[in-house]
Structure formats: C-alpha cells, structure tokens
C-alpha positions as MATLAB code, in Angstrom:
seq = 'MLPAYAELHCLSNFSFQRGASHPEELVAQAAAFGYRAIALTDECSFAGVVRAWRALQALPEAGRPRLIVGCELRLADGPCLVLLAADRAGYGRLSRLVTQARRSAEKGRYHLTRAMLDAVREGEGEGEGAAAEALPGCLALLIPPDGFPPPAAPLDAAIALRSEARWLAKRFPGRAWIAHTPRLDGRDPARLHWILRIAQGAGIRAVAAGGALMHDATRRPLADVMTALRLHCSVAEAGLALAPNAELRLHERATLARRHPPELLAETLAVAARCRFGLDELRYEYPAELVPADETPASWLRRLVEGG';
ca = [
     120.726   76.388   80.208;
     120.477   79.710   82.009;
     116.959   80.603   83.159;
     115.119   83.480   81.515;
     114.539   86.391   83.879;
     112.875   89.785   84.174;
     113.959   92.149   86.958;
     110.856   93.644   88.602;
     112.314   95.804   91.404;
     115.231   98.098   90.681;
     116.129  101.582   91.977;
     118.434  104.108   90.341;
     120.139  107.208   91.695;
     116.820  109.004   91.143;
     115.754  107.350   94.392;
     117.341  110.054   96.514;
     120.114  108.833   98.839;
     119.334  105.192   98.078;
     120.228  104.180   94.529;
     123.919  104.092   93.581;
     123.736  103.625   89.789;
     122.430  105.648   86.879;
     119.384  104.330   84.953;
     121.599  103.936   81.872;
     124.003  101.693   83.801;
     121.205   99.507   85.118;
     119.598   98.831   81.735;
     122.997   98.256   80.094;
     123.850   95.684   82.761;
     120.446   94.023   82.344;
     121.120   93.713   78.620;
     124.594   92.306   79.256;
     123.127   89.670   81.574;
     120.486   88.707   79.021;
     117.411   89.787   81.000;
     114.108   89.717   79.123;
     112.915   92.907   80.844;
     113.848   95.328   83.599;
     111.499   97.451   85.672;
     112.817  100.804   86.831;
     110.931  101.350   90.082;
     112.368  104.437   91.747;
     110.748  105.489   95.004;
     107.610  107.520   94.257;
     109.174  108.822   91.052;
     109.336  108.307   87.286;
     112.311  110.670   86.983;
     114.727  108.094   85.541;
     112.532  106.224   83.076;
     113.199  108.458   80.056;
     116.957  108.064   80.471;
     116.530  104.309   80.828;
     114.311  104.143   77.734;
     116.737  106.194   75.628;
     119.655  104.031   76.735;
     117.764  100.899   75.704;
     116.893  102.349   72.298;
     120.612  102.824   71.651;
     121.292   99.103   72.178;
     121.021   96.512   69.384;
     117.448   95.332   69.047;
     118.449   91.684   69.307;
     118.636   90.821   72.977;
     117.420   94.238   74.136;
     115.358   93.906   77.346;
     111.984   95.612   77.556;
     111.580   98.494   79.969;
     108.777   98.182   82.515;
     107.648  101.430   84.119;
     106.784  101.424   87.802;
     107.698  102.790   91.200;
     108.271  101.748   94.796;
     105.859  103.225   97.332;
     105.972  102.991  101.122;
     102.546  103.448  102.680;
     102.399  105.533  105.834;
      99.855  103.075  107.267;
     100.852   99.943  105.413;
     103.588   97.955  103.671;
     106.108   98.744  100.967;
     104.790   98.046   97.457;
     106.144   98.015   93.947;
     103.487   99.078   91.450;
     103.985   98.348   87.743;
     102.084   99.947   84.863;
     100.464   97.177   82.821;
      98.840   99.488   80.260;
      98.486  103.150   79.325;
      95.491  103.710   81.603;
      97.344  102.119   84.520;
     100.320  104.396   83.904;
      97.990  107.389   84.066;
      96.510  106.281   87.376;
      99.931  105.527   88.826;
     101.152  108.966   87.721;
      98.165  110.556   89.451;
      98.920  108.598   92.624;
     102.569  109.722   92.613;
     101.456  113.340   92.131;
      98.993  113.155   95.020;
     101.576  111.518   97.299;
     104.151  114.219   96.515;
     101.648  117.042   96.973;
     100.664  115.632  100.379;
     104.113  116.253  101.889;
     106.870  118.840  101.920;
     109.222  119.086   98.956;
     111.476  116.063   98.619;
     109.126  113.771  100.545;
     105.801  112.041   99.965;
     102.854  110.784  101.978;
     100.679  107.899  100.832;
      97.946  105.992  102.660;
      95.759  102.993  101.921;
      92.788  105.304  101.381;
      94.691  107.282   98.753;
      95.590  104.053   96.991;
      91.927  103.042   96.900;
      90.792  106.447   95.650;
      92.703  106.571   92.350;
      90.264  104.987   89.929;
      89.019  105.925   86.543;
      86.437  108.696   86.699;
      87.266  109.637   90.300;
      89.085  112.663   91.582;
      90.978  112.883   94.831;
      88.108  111.793   97.059;
      88.078  108.464   98.819;
      86.339  105.570   97.118;
      84.606  102.620   98.700;
      85.207   99.924   96.087;
      87.752   97.246   96.971;
      89.747   97.175   93.729;
      92.607   99.680   93.474;
      94.492  101.075   90.475;
      93.103   99.062   87.535;
      95.811   98.642   84.920;
      98.581   98.237   87.514;
     100.251   95.178   89.043;
     101.425   95.088   92.661;
     104.330   93.391   94.423;
     104.402   93.197   98.223;
     107.945   93.849   99.469;
     108.696   92.168  102.818;
     110.262   94.507  105.404;
     114.027   94.656  105.840;
     115.229   91.932  108.170;
     112.292   89.608  107.516;
     111.995   87.142  109.113;
     113.419   88.455  112.392;
     115.408   85.968  114.498;
     113.001   86.597  117.371;
     109.287   85.830  116.881;
     109.415   84.957  113.160;
     105.891   83.513  113.355;
     104.451   86.830  114.551;
     106.188   88.672  111.711;
     104.902   86.110  109.217;
     101.327   86.482  110.472;
     101.577   90.265  110.107;
     102.976   89.963  106.576;
     100.266   87.450  105.641;
      97.651   89.997  106.717;
      99.224   92.565  104.394;
      99.330   90.005  101.591;
      95.613   89.266  101.998;
      94.840   92.987  101.988;
      96.846   93.410   98.781;
      95.174   90.416   97.142;
      91.789   92.001   97.805;
      92.825   95.410   96.482;
      94.593   93.975   93.413;
      92.590   90.834   92.567;
      94.589   88.651   90.197;
      97.269   91.347   90.074;
      99.233   90.814   93.303;
     102.463   88.989   94.162;
     104.888   88.775   97.077;
     108.560   89.374   96.276;
     111.389   87.043   97.267;
     114.761   88.812   97.537;
     117.767   86.796   98.789;
     120.169   88.863  100.881;
     122.873   86.352  101.934;
     122.421   87.445  105.527;
     122.078   83.970  106.990;
     118.256   83.987  106.909;
     117.588   83.227  103.249;
     116.263   79.659  103.810;
     113.845   80.884  106.482;
     112.889   83.858  104.321;
     111.977   81.652  101.363;
     110.076   79.228  103.605;
     107.879   81.943  105.081;
     107.314   83.806  101.817;
     106.067   80.646  100.107;
     103.751   79.892  103.048;
     102.442   83.457  103.137;
     101.796   83.448   99.395;
      99.845   80.204   99.678;
      97.846   81.468  102.647;
      96.958   84.712  100.892;
      96.059   83.106   97.573;
      98.761   84.918   95.593;
     102.011   83.844   93.948;
     105.599   84.487   94.989;
     107.994   86.002   92.476;
     111.735   86.621   92.372;
     112.833   90.256   92.641;
     116.251   91.777   93.110;
     115.521   95.023   94.932;
     118.669   96.274   93.209;
     120.239   99.522   94.407;
     123.245   99.277   92.071;
     124.227   97.671   88.801;
     127.553   96.303   90.049;
     129.175   95.406   93.370;
     131.815   98.107   92.879;
     129.148  100.669   93.806;
     128.908   99.312   97.349;
     131.060  102.134   98.851;
     128.854  104.734   97.163;
     125.740  102.971   98.476;
     127.197  103.182  101.990;
     127.803  106.899  101.549;
     124.183  107.317  100.413;
     122.999  105.571  103.574;
     125.174  107.755  105.789;
     123.915  110.916  104.078;
     120.336  109.785  104.594;
     121.019  109.193  108.292;
     123.013  112.436  108.708;
     126.085  110.679  110.059;
     129.470  109.412  108.900;
     129.893  106.004  107.271;
     131.744  104.807  110.373;
     128.890  105.949  112.607;
     126.219  104.277  110.422;
     127.200  100.843  111.742;
     124.537   98.179  111.284;
     122.371  100.573  109.262;
     124.695   99.855  106.336;
     123.918   96.899  104.116;
     125.860   93.804  105.253;
     126.999   93.106  101.682;
     126.601   94.219   98.058;
     123.907   91.699   97.163;
     121.209   94.266   96.386;
     122.418   94.566   92.806;
     121.757   93.066   89.395;
     123.011   89.479   89.211;
     123.987   87.105   86.434;
     121.317   84.555   85.634;
     123.511   81.681   86.800;
     123.592   83.290   90.239;
     119.840   83.833   90.189;
     119.320   80.154   89.338;
     121.206   79.146   92.494;
     119.244   81.498   94.759;
     115.651   81.232   93.565;
     113.387   78.248   92.909;
     112.778   77.850   89.150;
     109.079   78.648   89.496;
     109.850   82.045   91.057;
     112.136   82.938   88.160;
     109.528   81.797   85.644;
     106.934   83.947   87.393;
     108.993   87.066   86.615;
     108.320   86.427   82.929;
     104.595   86.019   83.564;
     104.501   89.373   85.360;
     106.579   91.077   82.665;
     104.322   89.706   79.919;
     101.358   91.505   81.486;
     103.203   94.850   81.434;
     102.441   95.990   77.908;
     102.866   99.741   78.441;
     105.813  101.489   76.793;
     106.931  105.106   76.785;
     106.529  105.201   73.002;
     102.755  105.191   73.601;
     102.912  108.690   75.088;
     102.167  111.660   72.854;
     101.727  115.335   73.564;
      98.070  116.021   74.320;
      97.048  119.680   74.124;
      94.616  120.469   76.947;
      91.076  121.638   76.213;
      90.731  125.428   76.099;
      88.976  126.714   79.223;
      86.880  129.395   77.495;
      83.130  130.076   77.454;
      81.208  128.800   74.446;
      80.668  132.296   73.016;
      84.341  133.327   73.225;
      87.530  132.509   71.344;
      90.757  131.911   73.287;
      92.056  135.332   72.176;
      88.880  137.244   73.048;
      88.603  135.529   76.439;
      92.240  136.271   77.230;
      91.672  139.933   76.319;
      88.634  140.076   78.619;
      90.598  138.543   81.510;
      93.515  140.937   81.001;
      91.248  143.956   80.851;
      89.595  142.792   84.041;
      92.961  142.729   85.793;
];
C-alpha cells in the first residue's frame, strides 16, 4: 500500500524568482497524487493561498487534500524556518510577523531577526519580549541549509545545525521539527543520518518535507531561468548555482516511500492534523471607529475637515 502523506514545504511562483509553478497547479498535483494535505509556504508571503484554496474547492470533495497555510522565513541572524498556522490566532500572529518583516526592508525584500520572532505574542505590539515561547498557535520546521551536510567538515555543520534545532525547540516547545528533504545529490544517506541524530540530540522529531519549487519536472528549465534572473546572469553563467536536478518538486507517494523512512512520512500526518486553521474561518471585521465618546463618526469627520 502507498503511504499516506502531507506536503509541509512547498513554494509557488509567488515566491519571487524561486517558484516555477502556480498555486493551482501545485494543489491539483497534490490531489492527483493522493496527498492528505499540502502546505503552501511561499517565502514571507501569503499571496498565493487564496488561489490555492479556490482551486481546491473546485475539486471533488472525495480525495481533496486540505490546505495548510504557512510561509518560509529566512532569519537574518538565524536559520531558515517554515512556520505553519495551527489555528486562527496563530495565523493572525504569523500575518503580523510577515507584515513586520516586510516593513523592515525595502519593497520586494524582508528583514526578520530572532528578536522579532520572539516579540510577536498575543497582547504585545512590536516591542521585544523576554519570554522564551514564540508565536503560540504556529508550528515550526527547521530547514537545513542547502548542501547540508558539506563534504568537508560535516561534523562541524551538524553541531551548528543541532544548536539551531535546540534554539527552535526552546522557542516552539512541543511545536518544532527538523525537515528531511532528499535531493539525489549523492549525500542523501549522510543527510538522513545527521538529521536523525540532530533531532534526537535536540529533543525534537524529524519529518519528511519536499521543499517543492515546482509541481512537475517539466518546469525545471523555468526554475533555472528563475535562478539566473535572481543572480542577474544568464543560465549558462549560473553554473553550479542551478539545481543539479528537478527533484525539488511534488513526488508520487511510491517515490516518497523509497526515499523517506516510514516514520518520517507518518510524522507529516501528525503535523498536518495539528493545523486546524482554514481560510473559511476568515470573515470581514469592520474596525472600531476612532471617534471621541461624545461624537458620532459623521460629526467627528466634519470637525476634522473643518480643522483642515
């Protein structure tokens, strides 16, 4: 039997110059492969989730995967994370974090630090907080750096990643995982070995994650063009900066069963089960009128206009 699976790390073309597939294509492929759920985790953005949600609603209910809302975030002073909204309150906090990160940099970029991650808690504004727990209502996946483990000094890289895993476990107690993403680059056995050891040493669990940049291997040429655009060079000049293959895509479950230990695939379902938030929970909420107690909105507006 094919293993059940939920994709927890997936980027669309709303991740500028990285993703090579539309949100609609990704969720349609996930449904075709029989995934239980798919998380759209564009980089510091929720721009594609409405399109993904609408595309899923158009599919037959039987076999339709659930949509998990999240985003990928690269800390300026820390690792790359995938944060998933587990409930409505967590989605609100994650939205606030994305807004703050975007407002902290020039248009088209973002800036996020560990302190900013700690600060976004219920009842707090933009100031820094001292409590250890970050973003209640959100789950966190630690994404190992590209090329991990390096051929040279893999132990040093593993020690550094274990330190990040312990930091994440403290900030997201009971809500942190480390992602395992096969890349077919010749280092997959070593990668799995170190990720399992790091997870054990940090007191968290490892989980399978695709890190998909495309829904199908035919988008590989477009993904290469995206990389070249990002680097401001031609595809020929990009060289080793290009992905060595088209493996960062959605895969059939039979392929996933060959590349991940069964317990890592099963853990994707455990993570997905904790993500109960759905876009259908959102409703328009009219903001409170900012008028003095002895004024109506119309009278206060008139007073402001008359005052210039």
